[in-house]
Residue frames as qw, qx, qy, qz and C-alpha x, y, z in Angstrom:
[[0.092, -0.190, 0.752, 0.625, 3.54, 8.16, 7.34],
 [0.628, 0.234, 0.004, -0.743, 0.50, 8.31, 5.07],
 [0.496, 0.041, 0.867, 0.006, -1.20, 5.08, 4.09],
 [0.300, 0.189, -0.554, -0.753, -2.19, 4.46, 0.49],
 [0.628, 0.116, 0.586, -0.499, -5.71, 3.03, 0.72],
 [0.749, 0.497, -0.196, -0.392, -5.56, 2.00, -2.94],
 [0.039, 0.515, -0.856, -0.010, -2.81, -0.49, -2.16],
 [0.096, -0.109, -0.989, 0.014, -5.32, -3.16, -1.14],
 [0.394, -0.474, -0.512, -0.598, -9.10, -3.46, -1.09],
 [0.596, -0.506, -0.579, 0.229, -9.12, -4.34, 2.62],
 [0.328, -0.166, -0.207, 0.907, -7.38, -1.05, 3.43],
 [0.186, -0.243, -0.300, -0.904, -10.10, 0.88, 1.63],
 [0.561, -0.488, -0.615, -0.261, -12.82, -1.08, 3.46],
 [0.551, -0.415, -0.482, 0.541, -11.23, -0.42, 6.86],
 [0.168, -0.013, -0.014, 0.986, -10.73, 3.27, 6.06],
 [0.333, -0.332, -0.411, -0.781, -14.35, 3.71, 4.98],
 [0.579, -0.478, -0.660, 0.037, -15.67, 1.77, 7.97],
 [0.438, -0.414, -0.372, 0.706, -13.96, 4.08, 10.44],
 [0.043, 0.074, 0.187, 0.979, -14.70, 7.15, 8.32],
 [0.413, -0.476, -0.573, -0.524, -18.42, 6.32, 8.47],
 [0.562, -0.527, -0.552, 0.319, -18.19, 5.94, 12.26],
 [0.327, -0.247, -0.139, 0.902, -16.43, 9.30, 12.60],
 [0.124, -0.239, -0.382, -0.884, -18.89, 11.01, 10.26],
 [0.494, -0.556, -0.622, -0.245, -21.81, 9.64, 12.25],
 [0.524, -0.471, -0.438, 0.558, -20.25, 10.82, 15.50],
 [0.228, -0.116, 0.035, 0.966, -19.68, 14.30, 14.13],
 [0.163, -0.553, -0.581, -0.574, -23.32, 14.75, 13.21],
 [0.175, -0.476, 0.204, -0.837, -24.95, 17.39, 15.35],
 [0.776, -0.408, -0.102, -0.470, -27.51, 15.19, 17.13],
 [0.901, -0.085, -0.358, 0.229, -25.00, 12.49, 18.04],
 [0.408, 0.321, -0.359, 0.775, -22.48, 15.04, 19.27],
 [0.370, -0.491, 0.109, -0.781, -25.13, 16.83, 21.32],
 [0.890, -0.319, -0.210, -0.251, -26.31, 13.51, 22.79],
 [0.788, 0.081, -0.400, 0.460, -22.74, 12.45, 23.66],
 [0.163, 0.387, -0.318, 0.850, -21.97, 15.77, 25.36],
 [0.587, -0.457, 0.006, -0.668, -25.26, 15.73, 27.28],
 [0.925, -0.199, -0.323, -0.007, -24.56, 12.17, 28.43],
 [0.604, 0.187, -0.412, 0.657, -21.09, 13.17, 29.66],
 [0.141, -0.455, 0.209, -0.854, -22.56, 16.14, 31.52],
 [0.759, -0.387, -0.082, -0.518, -25.26, 14.03, 33.18],
 [0.948, -0.126, -0.279, 0.082, -23.29, 10.86, 33.99],
 [0.733, 0.044, -0.264, 0.625, -19.81, 12.17, 34.76],
 [0.262, -0.891, -0.250, 0.272, -20.78, 15.60, 36.11],
 [0.541, -0.017, 0.242, 0.805, -18.55, 17.39, 33.60],
 [0.161, 0.657, 0.070, -0.733, -18.82, 20.92, 32.33],
 [0.714, 0.659, 0.168, -0.166, -19.77, 21.52, 28.71],
 [0.233, 0.825, -0.508, -0.088, -16.12, 22.35, 27.90],
 [0.351, -0.401, 0.844, -0.060, -14.82, 19.12, 29.46],
 [0.735, 0.302, 0.578, -0.185, -17.53, 17.11, 27.68],
 [0.581, 0.787, -0.117, -0.171, -16.45, 18.66, 24.36],
 [0.029, 0.692, -0.721, -0.017, -12.86, 17.68, 25.08],
 [0.579, -0.107, 0.793, -0.154, -14.00, 14.15, 25.97],
 [0.750, 0.563, 0.273, -0.212, -15.82, 14.00, 22.64],
 [0.391, 0.811, -0.425, -0.094, -12.63, 15.06, 20.81],
 [0.266, -0.491, 0.826, -0.082, -10.68, 12.41, 22.72],
 [0.743, 0.187, 0.606, -0.212, -13.23, 9.78, 21.69],
 [0.677, 0.721, -0.038, -0.143, -12.75, 10.74, 18.03],
 [0.119, 0.752, -0.649, 0.007, -8.95, 10.55, 18.47],
 [0.552, -0.235, 0.786, -0.152, -9.31, 7.06, 19.94],
 [0.793, 0.449, 0.377, -0.164, -11.33, 5.94, 16.93],
 [0.488, 0.816, -0.302, -0.066, -8.73, 7.43, 14.56],
 [0.186, -0.606, 0.769, -0.077, -5.98, 5.62, 16.48],
 [0.721, 0.055, 0.672, -0.159, -7.89, 2.34, 16.18],
 [0.718, 0.675, 0.078, -0.150, -8.22, 2.99, 12.45],
 [0.240, 0.800, -0.550, -0.015, -4.47, 3.54, 12.07],
 [0.422, -0.392, 0.808, -0.129, -3.64, 0.40, 14.07],
 [0.777, 0.282, 0.538, -0.167, -6.03, -1.78, 12.09],
 [0.621, 0.771, -0.088, -0.110, -4.82, -0.37, 8.79],
 [0.002, -0.726, 0.688, 0.005, -1.17, -0.99, 9.74],
 [0.593, -0.134, 0.786, -0.112, -1.98, -4.62, 10.50],
 [0.750, 0.539, 0.354, -0.148, -3.87, -4.99, 7.23],
 [0.388, 0.855, -0.325, -0.115, -1.08, -3.29, 5.29],
 [0.249, -0.549, 0.798, 0.007, 1.53, -5.66, 6.73],
 [0.688, 0.145, 0.702, -0.111, -0.62, -8.64, 5.78],
 [0.650, 0.727, 0.143, -0.168, -1.25, -7.30, 2.27],
 [0.202, 0.820, -0.525, -0.102, 2.44, -6.63, 1.65],
 [0.426, -0.341, 0.837, -0.026, 3.40, -10.08, 2.92],
 [0.722, 0.378, 0.564, -0.131, 0.80, -11.69, 0.64],
 [0.517, 0.835, -0.099, -0.159, 1.96, -9.60, -2.31],
 [0.055, -0.705, 0.703, 0.074, 5.60, -10.54, -1.67],
 [0.580, -0.076, 0.809, -0.064, 4.67, -14.23, -1.45],
 [0.700, 0.601, 0.348, -0.166, 2.68, -13.98, -4.68],
 [0.343, 0.855, -0.362, -0.147, 5.61, -12.32, -6.48],
 [0.273, -0.503, 0.819, 0.029, 7.97, -15.05, -5.25],
 [0.685, 0.211, 0.688, -0.116, 5.57, -17.73, -6.51],
 [0.607, 0.772, 0.074, -0.171, 5.35, -16.01, -9.89],
 [0.103, 0.789, -0.595, -0.115, 9.14, -15.83, -10.09],
 [0.491, -0.238, 0.838, -0.025, 9.40, -19.55, -9.28],
 [0.713, 0.478, 0.496, -0.130, 6.88, -20.38, -11.98],
 [0.435, 0.867, -0.181, -0.159, 8.67, -18.16, -14.46],
 [0.132, -0.654, 0.741, 0.075, 12.05, -19.73, -13.61],
 [0.626, 0.016, 0.777, -0.064, 10.59, -23.22, -13.96],
 [0.675, 0.670, 0.272, -0.145, 9.11, -22.36, -17.37],
 [0.254, 0.858, -0.427, -0.130, 12.44, -20.91, -18.54],
 [0.352, -0.443, 0.824, 0.015, 14.30, -23.99, -17.34],
 [0.712, 0.284, 0.632, -0.113, 11.81, -26.24, -19.12],
 [0.577, 0.805, 0.004, -0.137, 12.23, -24.29, -22.38],
 [0.001, 0.775, -0.625, -0.096, 16.03, -24.45, -22.02],
 [0.539, -0.184, 0.822, -0.016, 15.92, -28.22, -21.57],
 [0.713, 0.535, 0.435, -0.124, 13.64, -28.63, -24.61],
 [0.378, 0.879, -0.252, -0.146, 15.96, -26.46, -26.70],
 [0.203, -0.603, 0.769, 0.067, 18.99, -28.51, -25.66],
 [0.653, 0.094, 0.749, -0.064, 17.18, -31.76, -26.44],
 [0.641, 0.725, 0.199, -0.153, 16.14, -30.43, -29.85],
 [0.184, 0.841, -0.492, -0.128, 19.73, -29.40, -30.61],
 [0.420, -0.373, 0.827, 0.013, 21.03, -32.82, -29.55],
 [0.709, 0.336, 0.614, -0.081, 18.55, -34.69, -31.76],
 [0.529, 0.835, -0.035, -0.147, 19.32, -32.46, -34.75],
 [0.023, 0.766, -0.637, -0.087, 23.07, -32.87, -34.34],
 [0.541, -0.188, 0.819, -0.031, 22.75, -36.65, -33.93],
 [0.731, 0.501, 0.436, -0.154, 20.57, -37.08, -37.01],
 [0.684, 0.562, 0.178, 0.429, 22.65, -35.17, -39.51],
 [0.468, -0.253, -0.057, 0.845, 25.49, -32.72, -39.51],
 [0.183, 0.781, 0.225, -0.554, 24.52, -29.11, -40.09],
 [0.683, 0.649, 0.254, 0.218, 24.47, -28.02, -43.74],
 [0.579, -0.061, 0.094, 0.807, 27.55, -26.35, -45.11],
 [0.077, 0.896, 0.228, -0.374, 27.39, -22.62, -45.19],
 [0.536, 0.130, 0.379, 0.743, 28.49, -20.90, -48.34],
 [0.089, 0.427, -0.004, -0.900, 28.20, -17.47, -49.69],
 [0.640, 0.564, 0.390, -0.347, 25.38, -17.01, -52.16],
 [0.377, 0.754, -0.411, -0.347, 27.81, -16.16, -54.93],
 [0.054, -0.390, 0.916, 0.075, 29.73, -19.41, -54.46],
 [0.490, 0.212, 0.798, -0.281, 26.56, -21.42, -54.06],
 [0.585, 0.661, 0.095, -0.461, 25.10, -19.93, -57.25],
 [0.317, 0.644, -0.637, -0.279, 28.14, -21.00, -59.23],
 [0.010, -0.252, 0.966, -0.050, 28.17, -24.51, -57.82],
 [0.613, 0.182, 0.517, -0.569, 24.42, -25.21, -57.76],
 [0.255, 0.063, 0.889, 0.375, 23.19, -27.97, -60.08],
 [0.223, 0.709, 0.667, -0.059, 19.72, -26.46, -60.43],
 [0.311, 0.241, 0.235, 0.889, 19.83, -23.56, -62.91],
 [0.247, -0.710, -0.402, -0.523, 16.55, -22.07, -61.58],
 [0.644, -0.647, -0.318, 0.257, 17.79, -21.95, -58.00],
 [0.122, 0.911, -0.193, 0.344, 19.40, -18.76, -56.87],
 [0.328, -0.680, 0.596, -0.274, 20.99, -20.46, -53.85]]
């Protein structure tokens, strides 16, 4: 499964670290030196040394995948924890607003009854102030 390196900064750092190592290994002089070392030390043929070089690159890529999987699990766990914390804060703020609203309603209802509601036409006819429309 492909890994999205833009998911977390640490994933990008790990990807680039291993990519730089692989790029350095694939440079001509390093590759030539590695193959020559395999031929001299392990008494391999040039073909076997080339295969050993390819295996070394595969090992590095495997290490990269393992490290990135660990980092991705950590990043997702941290992101999930952060979202849960945000939801708790949001729920607490909503609860606080609900309590304030209830308290405000209680104080208003205790102080005075709500004003009577009338249609504007009826209110206009019964209003004592002639300049008032309502």
